[in-house]
N, CA, C, O and CB atoms as a CASP TS submission, in Angstrom:
PFRMAT TS
TARGET T0000
AUTHOR 0000-0000-0000
METHOD Language model
MODEL 1
PARENT N/A
ATOM      1  N   MET     1       5.959   1.372 -11.755  1.00  0.00           N
ATOM      2  CA  MET     1       7.103   1.872 -11.243  1.00  0.00           C
ATOM      3  C   MET     1       7.334   3.344 -11.514  1.00  0.00           C
ATOM      4  O   MET     1       7.006   3.890 -12.567  1.00  0.00           O
ATOM      5  CB  MET     1       8.146   1.110 -11.719  1.00  0.00           C
ATOM      6  N   TRP     2       7.908   3.939 -10.511  1.00  0.00           N
ATOM      7  CA  TRP     2       8.086   5.545 -10.509  1.00  0.00           C
ATOM      8  C   TRP     2       9.346   5.912 -10.182  1.00  0.00           C
ATOM      9  O   TRP     2       9.967   5.501  -9.201  1.00  0.00           O
ATOM     10  CB  TRP     2       7.200   6.291  -9.542  1.00  0.00           C
ATOM     11  N   THR     3       9.791   6.799 -11.118  1.00  0.00           N
ATOM     12  CA  THR     3      11.261   7.317 -10.874  1.00  0.00           C
ATOM     13  C   THR     3      11.291   8.863 -10.788  1.00  0.00           C
ATOM     14  O   THR     3      10.587   9.482 -11.587  1.00  0.00           O
ATOM     15  CB  THR     3      12.275   6.845 -12.097  1.00  0.00           C
ATOM     16  N   PRO     4      11.994   9.498  -9.949  1.00  0.00           N
ATOM     17  CA  PRO     4      11.866  11.006  -9.919  1.00  0.00           C
ATOM     18  C   PRO     4      12.556  11.466 -11.167  1.00  0.00           C
ATOM     19  O   PRO     4      13.282  10.783 -11.890  1.00  0.00           O
ATOM     20  CB  PRO     4      12.525  11.696  -8.585  1.00  0.00           C
ATOM     21  N   VAL     5      12.228  12.703 -11.312  1.00  0.00           N
ATOM     22  CA  VAL     5      12.660  13.584 -12.668  1.00  0.00           C
ATOM     23  C   VAL     5      14.053  13.881 -12.344  1.00  0.00           C
ATOM     24  O   VAL     5      14.302  14.303 -11.215  1.00  0.00           O
ATOM     25  CB  VAL     5      11.752  15.106 -12.974  1.00  0.00           C
ATOM     26  N   ARG     6      14.968  13.717 -13.173  1.00  0.00           N
ATOM     27  CA  ARG     6      16.299  14.137 -13.015  1.00  0.00           C
ATOM     28  C   ARG     6      16.418  15.383 -14.180  1.00  0.00           C
ATOM     29  O   ARG     6      15.664  15.575 -15.134  1.00  0.00           O
ATOM     30  CB  ARG     6      17.390  12.788 -13.232  1.00  0.00           C
ATOM     31  N   ARG     7      17.574  16.129 -13.792  1.00  0.00           N
ATOM     32  CA  ARG     7      17.989  17.287 -14.513  1.00  0.00           C
ATOM     33  C   ARG     7      18.089  17.030 -16.086  1.00  0.00           C
ATOM     34  O   ARG     7      17.660  17.811 -16.935  1.00  0.00           O
ATOM     35  CB  ARG     7      19.339  17.745 -13.943  1.00  0.00           C
ATOM     36  N   ASN     8      18.646  15.963 -16.308  1.00  0.00           N
ATOM     37  CA  ASN     8      19.025  15.650 -17.918  1.00  0.00           C
ATOM     38  C   ASN     8      17.734  14.844 -18.549  1.00  0.00           C
ATOM     39  O   ASN     8      17.848  14.268 -19.631  1.00  0.00           O
ATOM     40  CB  ASN     8      20.579  14.557 -18.077  1.00  0.00           C
ATOM     41  N   MET     9      16.539  14.838 -17.832  1.00  0.00           N
ATOM     42  CA  MET     9      15.290  14.003 -18.360  1.00  0.00           C
ATOM     43  C   MET     9      14.562  15.212 -18.960  1.00  0.00           C
ATOM     44  O   MET     9      14.788  16.387 -18.673  1.00  0.00           O
ATOM     45  CB  MET     9      14.309  13.088 -17.101  1.00  0.00           C
ATOM     46  N   LYS    10      13.638  14.744 -19.853  1.00  0.00           N
ATOM     47  CA  LYS    10      12.696  15.542 -20.414  1.00  0.00           C
ATOM     48  C   LYS    10      11.596  15.771 -19.474  1.00  0.00           C
ATOM     49  O   LYS    10      11.293  14.936 -18.623  1.00  0.00           O
ATOM     50  CB  LYS    10      12.243  14.996 -21.625  1.00  0.00           C
ATOM     51  N   GLN    11      10.934  17.008 -19.631  1.00  0.00           N
ATOM     52  CA  GLN    11       9.818  17.203 -18.424  1.00  0.00           C
ATOM     53  C   GLN    11       8.671  16.267 -18.568  1.00  0.00           C
ATOM     54  O   GLN    11       8.200  15.997 -19.673  1.00  0.00           O
ATOM     55  CB  GLN    11       9.163  18.720 -18.400  1.00  0.00           C
ATOM     56  N   PRO    12       8.227  15.778 -17.469  1.00  0.00           N
ATOM     57  CA  PRO    12       7.277  14.580 -17.529  1.00  0.00           C
ATOM     58  C   PRO    12       5.943  15.378 -17.843  1.00  0.00           C
ATOM     59  O   PRO    12       5.879  16.595 -17.667  1.00  0.00           O
ATOM     60  CB  PRO    12       7.212  13.597 -16.020  1.00  0.00           C
ATOM     61  N   ALA    13       4.854  14.605 -18.331  1.00  0.00           N
ATOM     62  CA  ALA    13       3.546  15.173 -18.698  1.00  0.00           C
ATOM     63  C   ALA    13       2.661  14.968 -17.377  1.00  0.00           C
ATOM     64  O   ALA    13       1.565  15.521 -17.292  1.00  0.00           O
ATOM     65  CB  ALA    13       2.888  14.411 -20.070  1.00  0.00           C
ATOM     66  N   VAL    14       3.119  14.231 -16.442  1.00  0.00           N
ATOM     67  CA  VAL    14       2.212  14.053 -15.265  1.00  0.00           C
ATOM     68  C   VAL    14       2.643  14.935 -14.051  1.00  0.00           C
ATOM     69  O   VAL    14       3.784  15.358 -13.865  1.00  0.00           O
ATOM     70  CB  VAL    14       2.196  12.538 -14.833  1.00  0.00           C
ATOM     71  N   ASN    15       1.597  15.140 -13.281  1.00  0.00           N
ATOM     72  CA  ASN    15       1.966  16.027 -12.139  1.00  0.00           C
ATOM     73  C   ASN    15       2.643  15.202 -11.150  1.00  0.00           C
ATOM     74  O   ASN    15       2.120  14.174 -10.719  1.00  0.00           O
ATOM     75  CB  ASN    15       0.748  16.738 -11.497  1.00  0.00           C
ATOM     76  N   GLN    16       4.006  15.689 -10.701  1.00  0.00           N
ATOM     77  CA  GLN    16       4.773  15.020  -9.803  1.00  0.00           C
ATOM     78  C   GLN    16       4.223  15.164  -8.344  1.00  0.00           C
ATOM     79  O   GLN    16       4.494  14.289  -7.522  1.00  0.00           O
ATOM     80  CB  GLN    16       6.150  15.501  -9.931  1.00  0.00           C
ATOM     81  N   GLN    17       3.421  16.297  -7.984  1.00  0.00           N
ATOM     82  CA  GLN    17       3.029  16.469  -6.614  1.00  0.00           C
ATOM     83  C   GLN    17       1.946  15.345  -6.420  1.00  0.00           C
ATOM     84  O   GLN    17       2.020  14.577  -5.461  1.00  0.00           O
ATOM     85  CB  GLN    17       2.475  17.995  -6.305  1.00  0.00           C
ATOM     86  N   LEU    18       0.978  15.269  -7.316  1.00  0.00           N
ATOM     87  CA  LEU    18       0.083  14.361  -7.251  1.00  0.00           C
ATOM     88  C   LEU    18       0.657  12.896  -7.035  1.00  0.00           C
ATOM     89  O   LEU    18       0.204  12.216  -6.114  1.00  0.00           O
ATOM     90  CB  LEU    18      -0.677  14.503  -8.398  1.00  0.00           C
ATOM     91  N   LEU    19       1.596  12.427  -7.827  1.00  0.00           N
ATOM     92  CA  LEU    19       2.289  11.240  -7.729  1.00  0.00           C
ATOM     93  C   LEU    19       2.858  10.962  -6.223  1.00  0.00           C
ATOM     94  O   LEU    19       2.757   9.917  -5.580  1.00  0.00           O
ATOM     95  CB  LEU    19       3.402  11.293  -8.770  1.00  0.00           C
ATOM     96  N   ASN    20       3.427  12.077  -5.873  1.00  0.00           N
ATOM     97  CA  ASN    20       4.092  11.983  -4.367  1.00  0.00           C
ATOM     98  C   ASN    20       3.014  11.755  -3.504  1.00  0.00           C
ATOM     99  O   ASN    20       3.092  10.820  -2.707  1.00  0.00           O
ATOM    100  CB  ASN    20       4.901  13.334  -3.829  1.00  0.00           C
ATOM    101  N   ARG    21       1.892  12.556  -3.546  1.00  0.00           N
ATOM    102  CA  ARG    21       0.747  12.242  -2.507  1.00  0.00           C
ATOM    103  C   ARG    21       0.346  10.799  -2.530  1.00  0.00           C
ATOM    104  O   ARG    21       0.350  10.069  -1.539  1.00  0.00           O
ATOM    105  CB  ARG    21      -0.565  13.102  -2.795  1.00  0.00           C
ATOM    106  N   GLN    22      -0.026  10.422  -3.837  1.00  0.00           N
ATOM    107  CA  GLN    22      -0.525   9.149  -3.881  1.00  0.00           C
ATOM    108  C   GLN    22       0.562   8.138  -3.335  1.00  0.00           C
ATOM    109  O   GLN    22       0.207   7.237  -2.575  1.00  0.00           O
ATOM    110  CB  GLN    22      -0.966   8.841  -5.301  1.00  0.00           C
ATOM    111  N   ARG    23       1.678   8.258  -3.657  1.00  0.00           N
ATOM    112  CA  ARG    23       2.749   7.425  -3.213  1.00  0.00           C
ATOM    113  C   ARG    23       2.899   7.422  -1.574  1.00  0.00           C
ATOM    114  O   ARG    23       3.006   6.399  -0.897  1.00  0.00           O
ATOM    115  CB  ARG    23       4.071   7.937  -3.919  1.00  0.00           C
ATOM    116  N   ARG    24       2.886   8.748  -1.078  1.00  0.00           N
ATOM    117  CA  ARG    24       2.795   8.815   0.387  1.00  0.00           C
ATOM    118  C   ARG    24       1.643   7.991   1.086  1.00  0.00           C
ATOM    119  O   ARG    24       1.855   7.304   2.085  1.00  0.00           O
ATOM    120  CB  ARG    24       2.636  10.244   0.752  1.00  0.00           C
ATOM    121  N   ARG    25       0.533   8.102   0.545  1.00  0.00           N
ATOM    122  CA  ARG    25      -0.618   7.484   0.869  1.00  0.00           C
ATOM    123  C   ARG    25      -0.594   5.938   0.952  1.00  0.00           C
ATOM    124  O   ARG    25      -1.045   5.356   1.939  1.00  0.00           O
ATOM    125  CB  ARG    25      -1.547   7.909  -0.038  1.00  0.00           C
ATOM    126  N   ILE    26      -0.057   5.283  -0.110  1.00  0.00           N
ATOM    127  CA  ILE    26       0.082   4.029  -0.487  1.00  0.00           C
ATOM    128  C   ILE    26       1.099   3.534   0.736  1.00  0.00           C
ATOM    129  O   ILE    26       0.795   2.641   1.527  1.00  0.00           O
ATOM    130  CB  ILE    26       0.614   3.906  -2.064  1.00  0.00           C
ATOM    131  N   GLU    27       2.124   4.130   0.753  1.00  0.00           N
ATOM    132  CA  GLU    27       3.216   3.634   1.701  1.00  0.00           C
ATOM    133  C   GLU    27       2.658   3.770   3.242  1.00  0.00           C
ATOM    134  O   GLU    27       2.805   2.832   4.024  1.00  0.00           O
ATOM    135  CB  GLU    27       4.659   4.566   1.482  1.00  0.00           C
ATOM    136  N   THR    28       2.150   4.726   3.549  1.00  0.00           N
ATOM    137  CA  THR    28       1.586   4.865   4.760  1.00  0.00           C
ATOM    138  C   THR    28       0.636   3.861   5.306  1.00  0.00           C
ATOM    139  O   THR    28       0.641   3.468   6.472  1.00  0.00           O
ATOM    140  CB  THR    28       1.026   5.978   4.746  1.00  0.00           C
ATOM    141  N   THR    29      -0.345   3.401   4.182  1.00  0.00           N
ATOM    142  CA  THR    29      -1.354   2.341   4.522  1.00  0.00           C
ATOM    143  C   THR    29      -0.705   1.181   4.698  1.00  0.00           C
ATOM    144  O   THR    29      -1.008   0.415   5.613  1.00  0.00           O
ATOM    145  CB  THR    29      -2.400   2.134   3.537  1.00  0.00           C
ATOM    146  N   PHE    30       0.470   0.880   3.645  1.00  0.00           N
ATOM    147  CA  PHE    30       1.186  -0.493   3.872  1.00  0.00           C
ATOM    148  C   PHE    30       1.791  -0.431   5.246  1.00  0.00           C
ATOM    149  O   PHE    30       1.695  -1.382   6.021  1.00  0.00           O
ATOM    150  CB  PHE    30       2.371  -0.814   2.748  1.00  0.00           C
ATOM    151  N   SER    31       2.390   0.639   5.540  1.00  0.00           N
ATOM    152  CA  SER    31       3.026   0.541   6.876  1.00  0.00           C
ATOM    153  C   SER    31       2.067   0.241   8.080  1.00  0.00           C
ATOM    154  O   SER    31       2.370  -0.434   9.064  1.00  0.00           O
ATOM    155  CB  SER    31       3.742   1.841   7.150  1.00  0.00           C
ATOM    156  N   GLN    32       0.885   0.839   7.850  1.00  0.00           N
ATOM    157  CA  GLN    32      -0.060   0.568   9.017  1.00  0.00           C
ATOM    158  C   GLN    32      -0.444  -0.892   8.883  1.00  0.00           C
ATOM    159  O   GLN    32      -0.463  -1.559   9.917  1.00  0.00           O
ATOM    160  CB  GLN    32      -1.404   1.539   9.009  1.00  0.00           C
ATOM    161  N   LEU    33      -0.749  -1.461   7.739  1.00  0.00           N
ATOM    162  CA  LEU    33      -1.186  -3.085   7.621  1.00  0.00           C
ATOM    163  C   LEU    33      -0.043  -3.643   8.182  1.00  0.00           C
ATOM    164  O   LEU    33      -0.229  -4.541   9.003  1.00  0.00           O
ATOM    165  CB  LEU    33      -1.484  -3.770   6.027  1.00  0.00           C
ATOM    166  N   ASN    34       1.366  -3.238   7.864  1.00  0.00           N
ATOM    167  CA  ASN    34       2.377  -4.118   8.323  1.00  0.00           C
ATOM    168  C   ASN    34       2.396  -4.111   9.795  1.00  0.00           C
ATOM    169  O   ASN    34       2.573  -5.177  10.384  1.00  0.00           O
ATOM    170  CB  ASN    34       3.698  -3.759   7.774  1.00  0.00           C
ATOM    171  N   GLU    35       2.214  -2.901  10.512  1.00  0.00           N
ATOM    172  CA  GLU    35       2.219  -2.893  11.896  1.00  0.00           C
ATOM    173  C   GLU    35       1.325  -3.718  12.494  1.00  0.00           C
ATOM    174  O   GLU    35       1.684  -4.563  13.314  1.00  0.00           O
ATOM    175  CB  GLU    35       2.035  -1.719  12.358  1.00  0.00           C
ATOM    176  N   LEU    36      -0.110  -3.515  12.077  1.00  0.00           N
ATOM    177  CA  LEU    36      -1.205  -4.308  12.575  1.00  0.00           C
ATOM    178  C   LEU    36      -1.278  -5.912  12.420  1.00  0.00           C
ATOM    179  O   LEU    36      -1.759  -6.688  13.245  1.00  0.00           O
ATOM    180  CB  LEU    36      -2.324  -3.771  11.953  1.00  0.00           C
ATOM    181  N   PHE    37      -0.749  -6.203  11.298  1.00  0.00           N
ATOM    182  CA  PHE    37      -1.099  -7.501  10.803  1.00  0.00           C
ATOM    183  C   PHE    37       0.345  -8.295  10.422  1.00  0.00           C
ATOM    184  O   PHE    37       0.368  -9.496  10.155  1.00  0.00           O
ATOM    185  CB  PHE    37      -2.139  -7.315   9.473  1.00  0.00           C
ATOM    186  N   ASP    38       1.330  -7.588  10.435  1.00  0.00           N
ATOM    187  CA  ASP    38       2.706  -8.230  10.203  1.00  0.00           C
ATOM    188  C   ASP    38       2.546  -8.962   8.781  1.00  0.00           C
ATOM    189  O   ASP    38       2.822 -10.151   8.624  1.00  0.00           O
ATOM    190  CB  ASP    38       3.142  -9.361  11.487  1.00  0.00           C
ATOM    191  N   ILE    39       2.101  -8.178   7.834  1.00  0.00           N
ATOM    192  CA  ILE    39       1.806  -8.856   6.548  1.00  0.00           C
ATOM    193  C   ILE    39       3.280  -9.119   5.694  1.00  0.00           C
ATOM    194  O   ILE    39       3.237  -9.775   4.653  1.00  0.00           O
ATOM    195  CB  ILE    39       0.702  -7.847   5.651  1.00  0.00           C
ATOM    196  N   GLU    40       4.378  -8.654   6.119  1.00  0.00           N
ATOM    197  CA  GLU    40       5.548  -9.031   5.540  1.00  0.00           C
ATOM    198  C   GLU    40       5.904 -10.545   5.855  1.00  0.00           C
ATOM    199  O   GLU    40       6.559 -11.198   5.044  1.00  0.00           O
ATOM    200  CB  GLU    40       6.599  -8.092   5.995  1.00  0.00           C
ATOM    201  N   ARG    41       5.440 -11.112   7.102  1.00  0.00           N
ATOM    202  CA  ARG    41       5.909 -12.393   7.500  1.00  0.00           C
ATOM    203  C   ARG    41       4.680 -13.145   7.663  1.00  0.00           C
ATOM    204  O   ARG    41       4.424 -13.590   8.782  1.00  0.00           O
ATOM    205  CB  ARG    41       6.786 -12.384   8.762  1.00  0.00           C
ATOM    206  N   MET    42       3.793 -13.370   6.585  1.00  0.00           N
ATOM    207  CA  MET    42       2.671 -14.228   6.759  1.00  0.00           C
ATOM    208  C   MET    42       3.232 -15.666   6.589  1.00  0.00           C
ATOM    209  O   MET    42       4.096 -15.976   5.769  1.00  0.00           O
ATOM    210  CB  MET    42       1.501 -13.884   5.729  1.00  0.00           C
ATOM    211  N   HIS    43       2.614 -16.527   7.492  1.00  0.00           N
ATOM    212  CA  HIS    43       3.067 -17.993   7.357  1.00  0.00           C
ATOM    213  C   HIS    43       1.748 -18.647   6.750  1.00  0.00           C
ATOM    214  O   HIS    43       0.758 -18.927   7.426  1.00  0.00           O
ATOM    215  CB  HIS    43       3.570 -18.736   8.910  1.00  0.00           C
ATOM    216  N   VAL    44       1.875 -18.854   5.362  1.00  0.00           N
ATOM    217  CA  VAL    44       0.675 -19.402   4.822  1.00  0.00           C
ATOM    218  C   VAL    44       1.234 -20.420   3.970  1.00  0.00           C
ATOM    219  O   VAL    44       2.397 -20.373   3.571  1.00  0.00           O
ATOM    220  CB  VAL    44      -0.260 -18.391   4.083  1.00  0.00           C
ATOM    221  N   ARG    45       0.242 -21.545   3.624  1.00  0.00           N
ATOM    222  CA  ARG    45       1.036 -22.753   2.783  1.00  0.00           C
ATOM    223  C   ARG    45       0.508 -22.714   1.324  1.00  0.00           C
ATOM    224  O   ARG    45       0.888 -23.582   0.539  1.00  0.00           O
ATOM    225  CB  ARG    45       0.727 -24.393   3.448  1.00  0.00           C
ATOM    226  N   SER    46      -0.244 -21.866   0.980  1.00  0.00           N
ATOM    227  CA  SER    46      -0.801 -21.811  -0.422  1.00  0.00           C
ATOM    228  C   SER    46      -1.252 -20.411  -0.869  1.00  0.00           C
ATOM    229  O   SER    46      -1.618 -19.625   0.005  1.00  0.00           O
ATOM    230  CB  SER    46      -2.004 -22.762  -0.537  1.00  0.00           C
ATOM    231  N   ASN    47      -1.256 -20.019  -2.222  1.00  0.00           N
ATOM    232  CA  ASN    47      -1.609 -18.923  -2.658  1.00  0.00           C
ATOM    233  C   ASN    47      -3.055 -18.590  -2.268  1.00  0.00           C
ATOM    234  O   ASN    47      -3.393 -17.419  -2.094  1.00  0.00           O
ATOM    235  CB  ASN    47      -1.363 -18.929  -3.973  1.00  0.00           C
ATOM    236  N   ASP    48      -3.875 -19.571  -2.133  1.00  0.00           N
ATOM    237  CA  ASP    48      -5.285 -19.178  -1.714  1.00  0.00           C
ATOM    238  C   ASP    48      -5.138 -18.885  -0.277  1.00  0.00           C
ATOM    239  O   ASP    48      -5.957 -18.066   0.139  1.00  0.00           O
ATOM    240  CB  ASP    48      -6.423 -20.328  -1.979  1.00  0.00           C
ATOM    241  N   GLY    49      -4.288 -19.354   0.597  1.00  0.00           N
ATOM    242  CA  GLY    49      -4.119 -19.097   1.830  1.00  0.00           C
ATOM    243  C   GLY    49      -3.704 -17.586   2.048  1.00  0.00           C
ATOM    244  O   GLY    49      -4.271 -16.865   2.869  1.00  0.00           O
ATOM    245  N   LEU    50      -2.583 -17.140   1.177  1.00  0.00           N
ATOM    246  CA  LEU    50      -2.244 -15.757   1.134  1.00  0.00           C
ATOM    247  C   LEU    50      -3.244 -14.859   0.950  1.00  0.00           C
ATOM    248  O   LEU    50      -3.482 -13.898   1.681  1.00  0.00           O
ATOM    249  CB  LEU    50      -1.385 -15.518   0.226  1.00  0.00           C
ATOM    250  N   GLN    51      -4.014 -15.280  -0.349  1.00  0.00           N
ATOM    251  CA  GLN    51      -5.078 -14.246  -0.577  1.00  0.00           C
ATOM    252  C   GLN    51      -6.111 -14.101   0.304  1.00  0.00           C
ATOM    253  O   GLN    51      -6.702 -13.022   0.258  1.00  0.00           O
ATOM    254  CB  GLN    51      -5.673 -14.421  -1.716  1.00  0.00           C
ATOM    255  N   LEU    52      -6.513 -14.994   1.169  1.00  0.00           N
ATOM    256  CA  LEU    52      -7.412 -15.089   2.223  1.00  0.00           C
ATOM    257  C   LEU    52      -6.958 -14.369   3.418  1.00  0.00           C
ATOM    258  O   LEU    52      -7.726 -13.901   4.259  1.00  0.00           O
ATOM    259  CB  LEU    52      -7.661 -16.436   2.528  1.00  0.00           C
ATOM    260  N   ARG    53      -5.774 -14.305   3.455  1.00  0.00           N
ATOM    261  CA  ARG    53      -5.211 -13.518   4.780  1.00  0.00           C
ATOM    262  C   ARG    53      -5.064 -12.057   4.511  1.00  0.00           C
ATOM    263  O   ARG    53      -5.209 -11.179   5.361  1.00  0.00           O
ATOM    264  CB  ARG    53      -3.721 -14.064   5.266  1.00  0.00           C
ATOM    265  N   LEU    54      -4.762 -11.874   3.260  1.00  0.00           N
ATOM    266  CA  LEU    54      -4.708 -10.311   2.713  1.00  0.00           C
ATOM    267  C   LEU    54      -6.225  -9.866   2.717  1.00  0.00           C
ATOM    268  O   LEU    54      -6.550  -8.773   3.180  1.00  0.00           O
ATOM    269  CB  LEU    54      -4.001 -10.148   1.002  1.00  0.00           C
ATOM    270  N   GLU    55      -6.989 -10.604   2.273  1.00  0.00           N
ATOM    271  CA  GLU    55      -8.512 -10.076   2.203  1.00  0.00           C
ATOM    272  C   GLU    55      -8.989  -9.685   3.502  1.00  0.00           C
ATOM    273  O   GLU    55      -9.654  -8.667   3.700  1.00  0.00           O
ATOM    274  CB  GLU    55      -9.535 -11.160   1.661  1.00  0.00           C
ATOM    275  N   GLN    56      -8.586 -10.638   4.520  1.00  0.00           N
ATOM    276  CA  GLN    56      -8.973 -10.454   5.977  1.00  0.00           C
ATOM    277  C   GLN    56      -8.389  -9.250   6.474  1.00  0.00           C
ATOM    278  O   GLN    56      -9.050  -8.518   7.210  1.00  0.00           O
ATOM    279  CB  GLN    56      -8.539 -11.608   6.870  1.00  0.00           C
ATOM    280  N   CYS    57      -7.275  -8.983   6.164  1.00  0.00           N
ATOM    281  CA  CYS    57      -6.405  -7.793   6.745  1.00  0.00           C
ATOM    282  C   CYS    57      -6.898  -6.443   6.135  1.00  0.00           C
ATOM    283  O   CYS    57      -6.903  -5.389   6.771  1.00  0.00           O
ATOM    284  CB  CYS    57      -4.766  -7.989   6.378  1.00  0.00           C
ATOM    285  N   LEU    58      -7.311  -6.577   4.838  1.00  0.00           N
ATOM    286  CA  LEU    58      -7.793  -5.286   4.206  1.00  0.00           C
ATOM    287  C   LEU    58      -9.359  -4.997   4.742  1.00  0.00           C
ATOM    288  O   LEU    58      -9.797  -3.869   4.969  1.00  0.00           O
ATOM    289  CB  LEU    58      -7.730  -5.438   2.460  1.00  0.00           C
ATOM    290  N   LEU    59     -10.123  -6.262   4.901  1.00  0.00           N
ATOM    291  CA  LEU    59     -11.264  -5.811   5.465  1.00  0.00           C
ATOM    292  C   LEU    59     -11.331  -5.319   6.853  1.00  0.00           C
ATOM    293  O   LEU    59     -12.197  -4.505   7.177  1.00  0.00           O
ATOM    294  CB  LEU    59     -12.080  -6.722   5.344  1.00  0.00           C
ATOM    295  N   VAL    60     -10.401  -5.802   7.745  1.00  0.00           N
ATOM    296  CA  VAL    60     -10.296  -5.159   9.106  1.00  0.00           C
ATOM    297  C   VAL    60      -9.946  -3.692   8.995  1.00  0.00           C
ATOM    298  O   VAL    60     -10.571  -2.784   9.543  1.00  0.00           O
ATOM    299  CB  VAL    60      -9.219  -5.872   9.981  1.00  0.00           C
ATOM    300  N   HIS    61      -8.806  -3.550   8.173  1.00  0.00           N
ATOM    301  CA  HIS    61      -8.485  -2.261   8.030  1.00  0.00           C
ATOM    302  C   HIS    61      -9.439  -1.240   7.609  1.00  0.00           C
ATOM    303  O   HIS    61      -9.481  -0.109   8.093  1.00  0.00           O
ATOM    304  CB  HIS    61      -7.555  -2.239   7.267  1.00  0.00           C
ATOM    305  N   THR    62     -10.371  -1.780   6.489  1.00  0.00           N
ATOM    306  CA  THR    62     -11.385  -0.806   5.931  1.00  0.00           C
ATOM    307  C   THR    62     -12.534  -0.572   7.054  1.00  0.00           C
ATOM    308  O   THR    62     -13.059   0.529   7.220  1.00  0.00           O
ATOM    309  CB  THR    62     -12.052  -1.415   4.493  1.00  0.00           C
ATOM    310  N   LEU    63     -12.822  -1.571   7.703  1.00  0.00           N
ATOM    311  CA  LEU    63     -13.881  -1.297   8.567  1.00  0.00           C
ATOM    312  C   LEU    63     -13.317  -0.430   9.884  1.00  0.00           C
ATOM    313  O   LEU    63     -14.112   0.294  10.483  1.00  0.00           O
ATOM    314  CB  LEU    63     -14.562  -2.707   8.971  1.00  0.00           C
ATOM    315  N   SER    64     -12.261  -0.501  10.214  1.00  0.00           N
ATOM    316  CA  SER    64     -11.713   0.478  11.393  1.00  0.00           C
ATOM    317  C   SER    64     -11.630   1.732  10.665  1.00  0.00           C
ATOM    318  O   SER    64     -11.959   2.661  11.403  1.00  0.00           O
ATOM    319  CB  SER    64     -10.169   0.066  12.104  1.00  0.00           C
ATOM    320  N   LYS    65     -11.273   2.156   9.347  1.00  0.00           N
ATOM    321  CA  LYS    65     -11.166   3.294   8.886  1.00  0.00           C
ATOM    322  C   LYS    65     -12.622   3.933   8.806  1.00  0.00           C
ATOM    323  O   LYS    65     -12.732   5.159   8.817  1.00  0.00           O
ATOM    324  CB  LYS    65     -10.437   3.199   7.661  1.00  0.00           C
ATOM    325  N   LEU    66     -13.700   3.137   8.730  1.00  0.00           N
ATOM    326  CA  LEU    66     -15.107   3.631   8.523  1.00  0.00           C
ATOM    327  C   LEU    66     -15.758   3.760  10.194  1.00  0.00           C
ATOM    328  O   LEU    66     -16.860   4.261  10.418  1.00  0.00           O
ATOM    329  CB  LEU    66     -16.051   2.393   7.420  1.00  0.00           C
ATOM    330  N   GLY    67     -15.006   3.305  11.088  1.00  0.00           N
ATOM    331  CA  GLY    67     -15.316   3.509  12.316  1.00  0.00           C
ATOM    332  C   GLY    67     -16.341   2.320  12.928  1.00  0.00           C
ATOM    333  O   GLY    67     -17.063   2.468  13.914  1.00  0.00           O
ATOM    334  N   ILE    68     -16.248   1.309  12.241  1.00  0.00           N
ATOM    335  CA  ILE    68     -16.772   0.079  12.644  1.00  0.00           C
ATOM    336  C   ILE    68     -16.094  -0.856  13.337  1.00  0.00           C
ATOM    337  O   ILE    68     -15.181  -1.371  12.691  1.00  0.00           O
ATOM    338  CB  ILE    68     -17.158  -0.484  11.727  1.00  0.00           C
ATOM    339  N   ASN    69     -16.280  -1.355  14.742  1.00  0.00           N
ATOM    340  CA  ASN    69     -15.179  -1.981  15.305  1.00  0.00           C
ATOM    341  C   ASN    69     -15.732  -3.369  15.563  1.00  0.00           C
ATOM    342  O   ASN    69     -15.019  -4.233  16.073  1.00  0.00           O
ATOM    343  CB  ASN    69     -14.616  -1.240  16.577  1.00  0.00           C
TER
END
């Protein structure tokens, strides 16, 4: 869990710019996956089915990023 630094907080030991870049990358990837595969509304009957569906989505997304169609 990540919370932004407030004025009354002690200065963090981590680099906020790095965290912001990582968070933007994760949210962008999740948004792309949601647009392509509608992963927020998967209709599965078991945990195994959910895992299989997520693995399929991530495999297709990875292959598309590598340029393999």
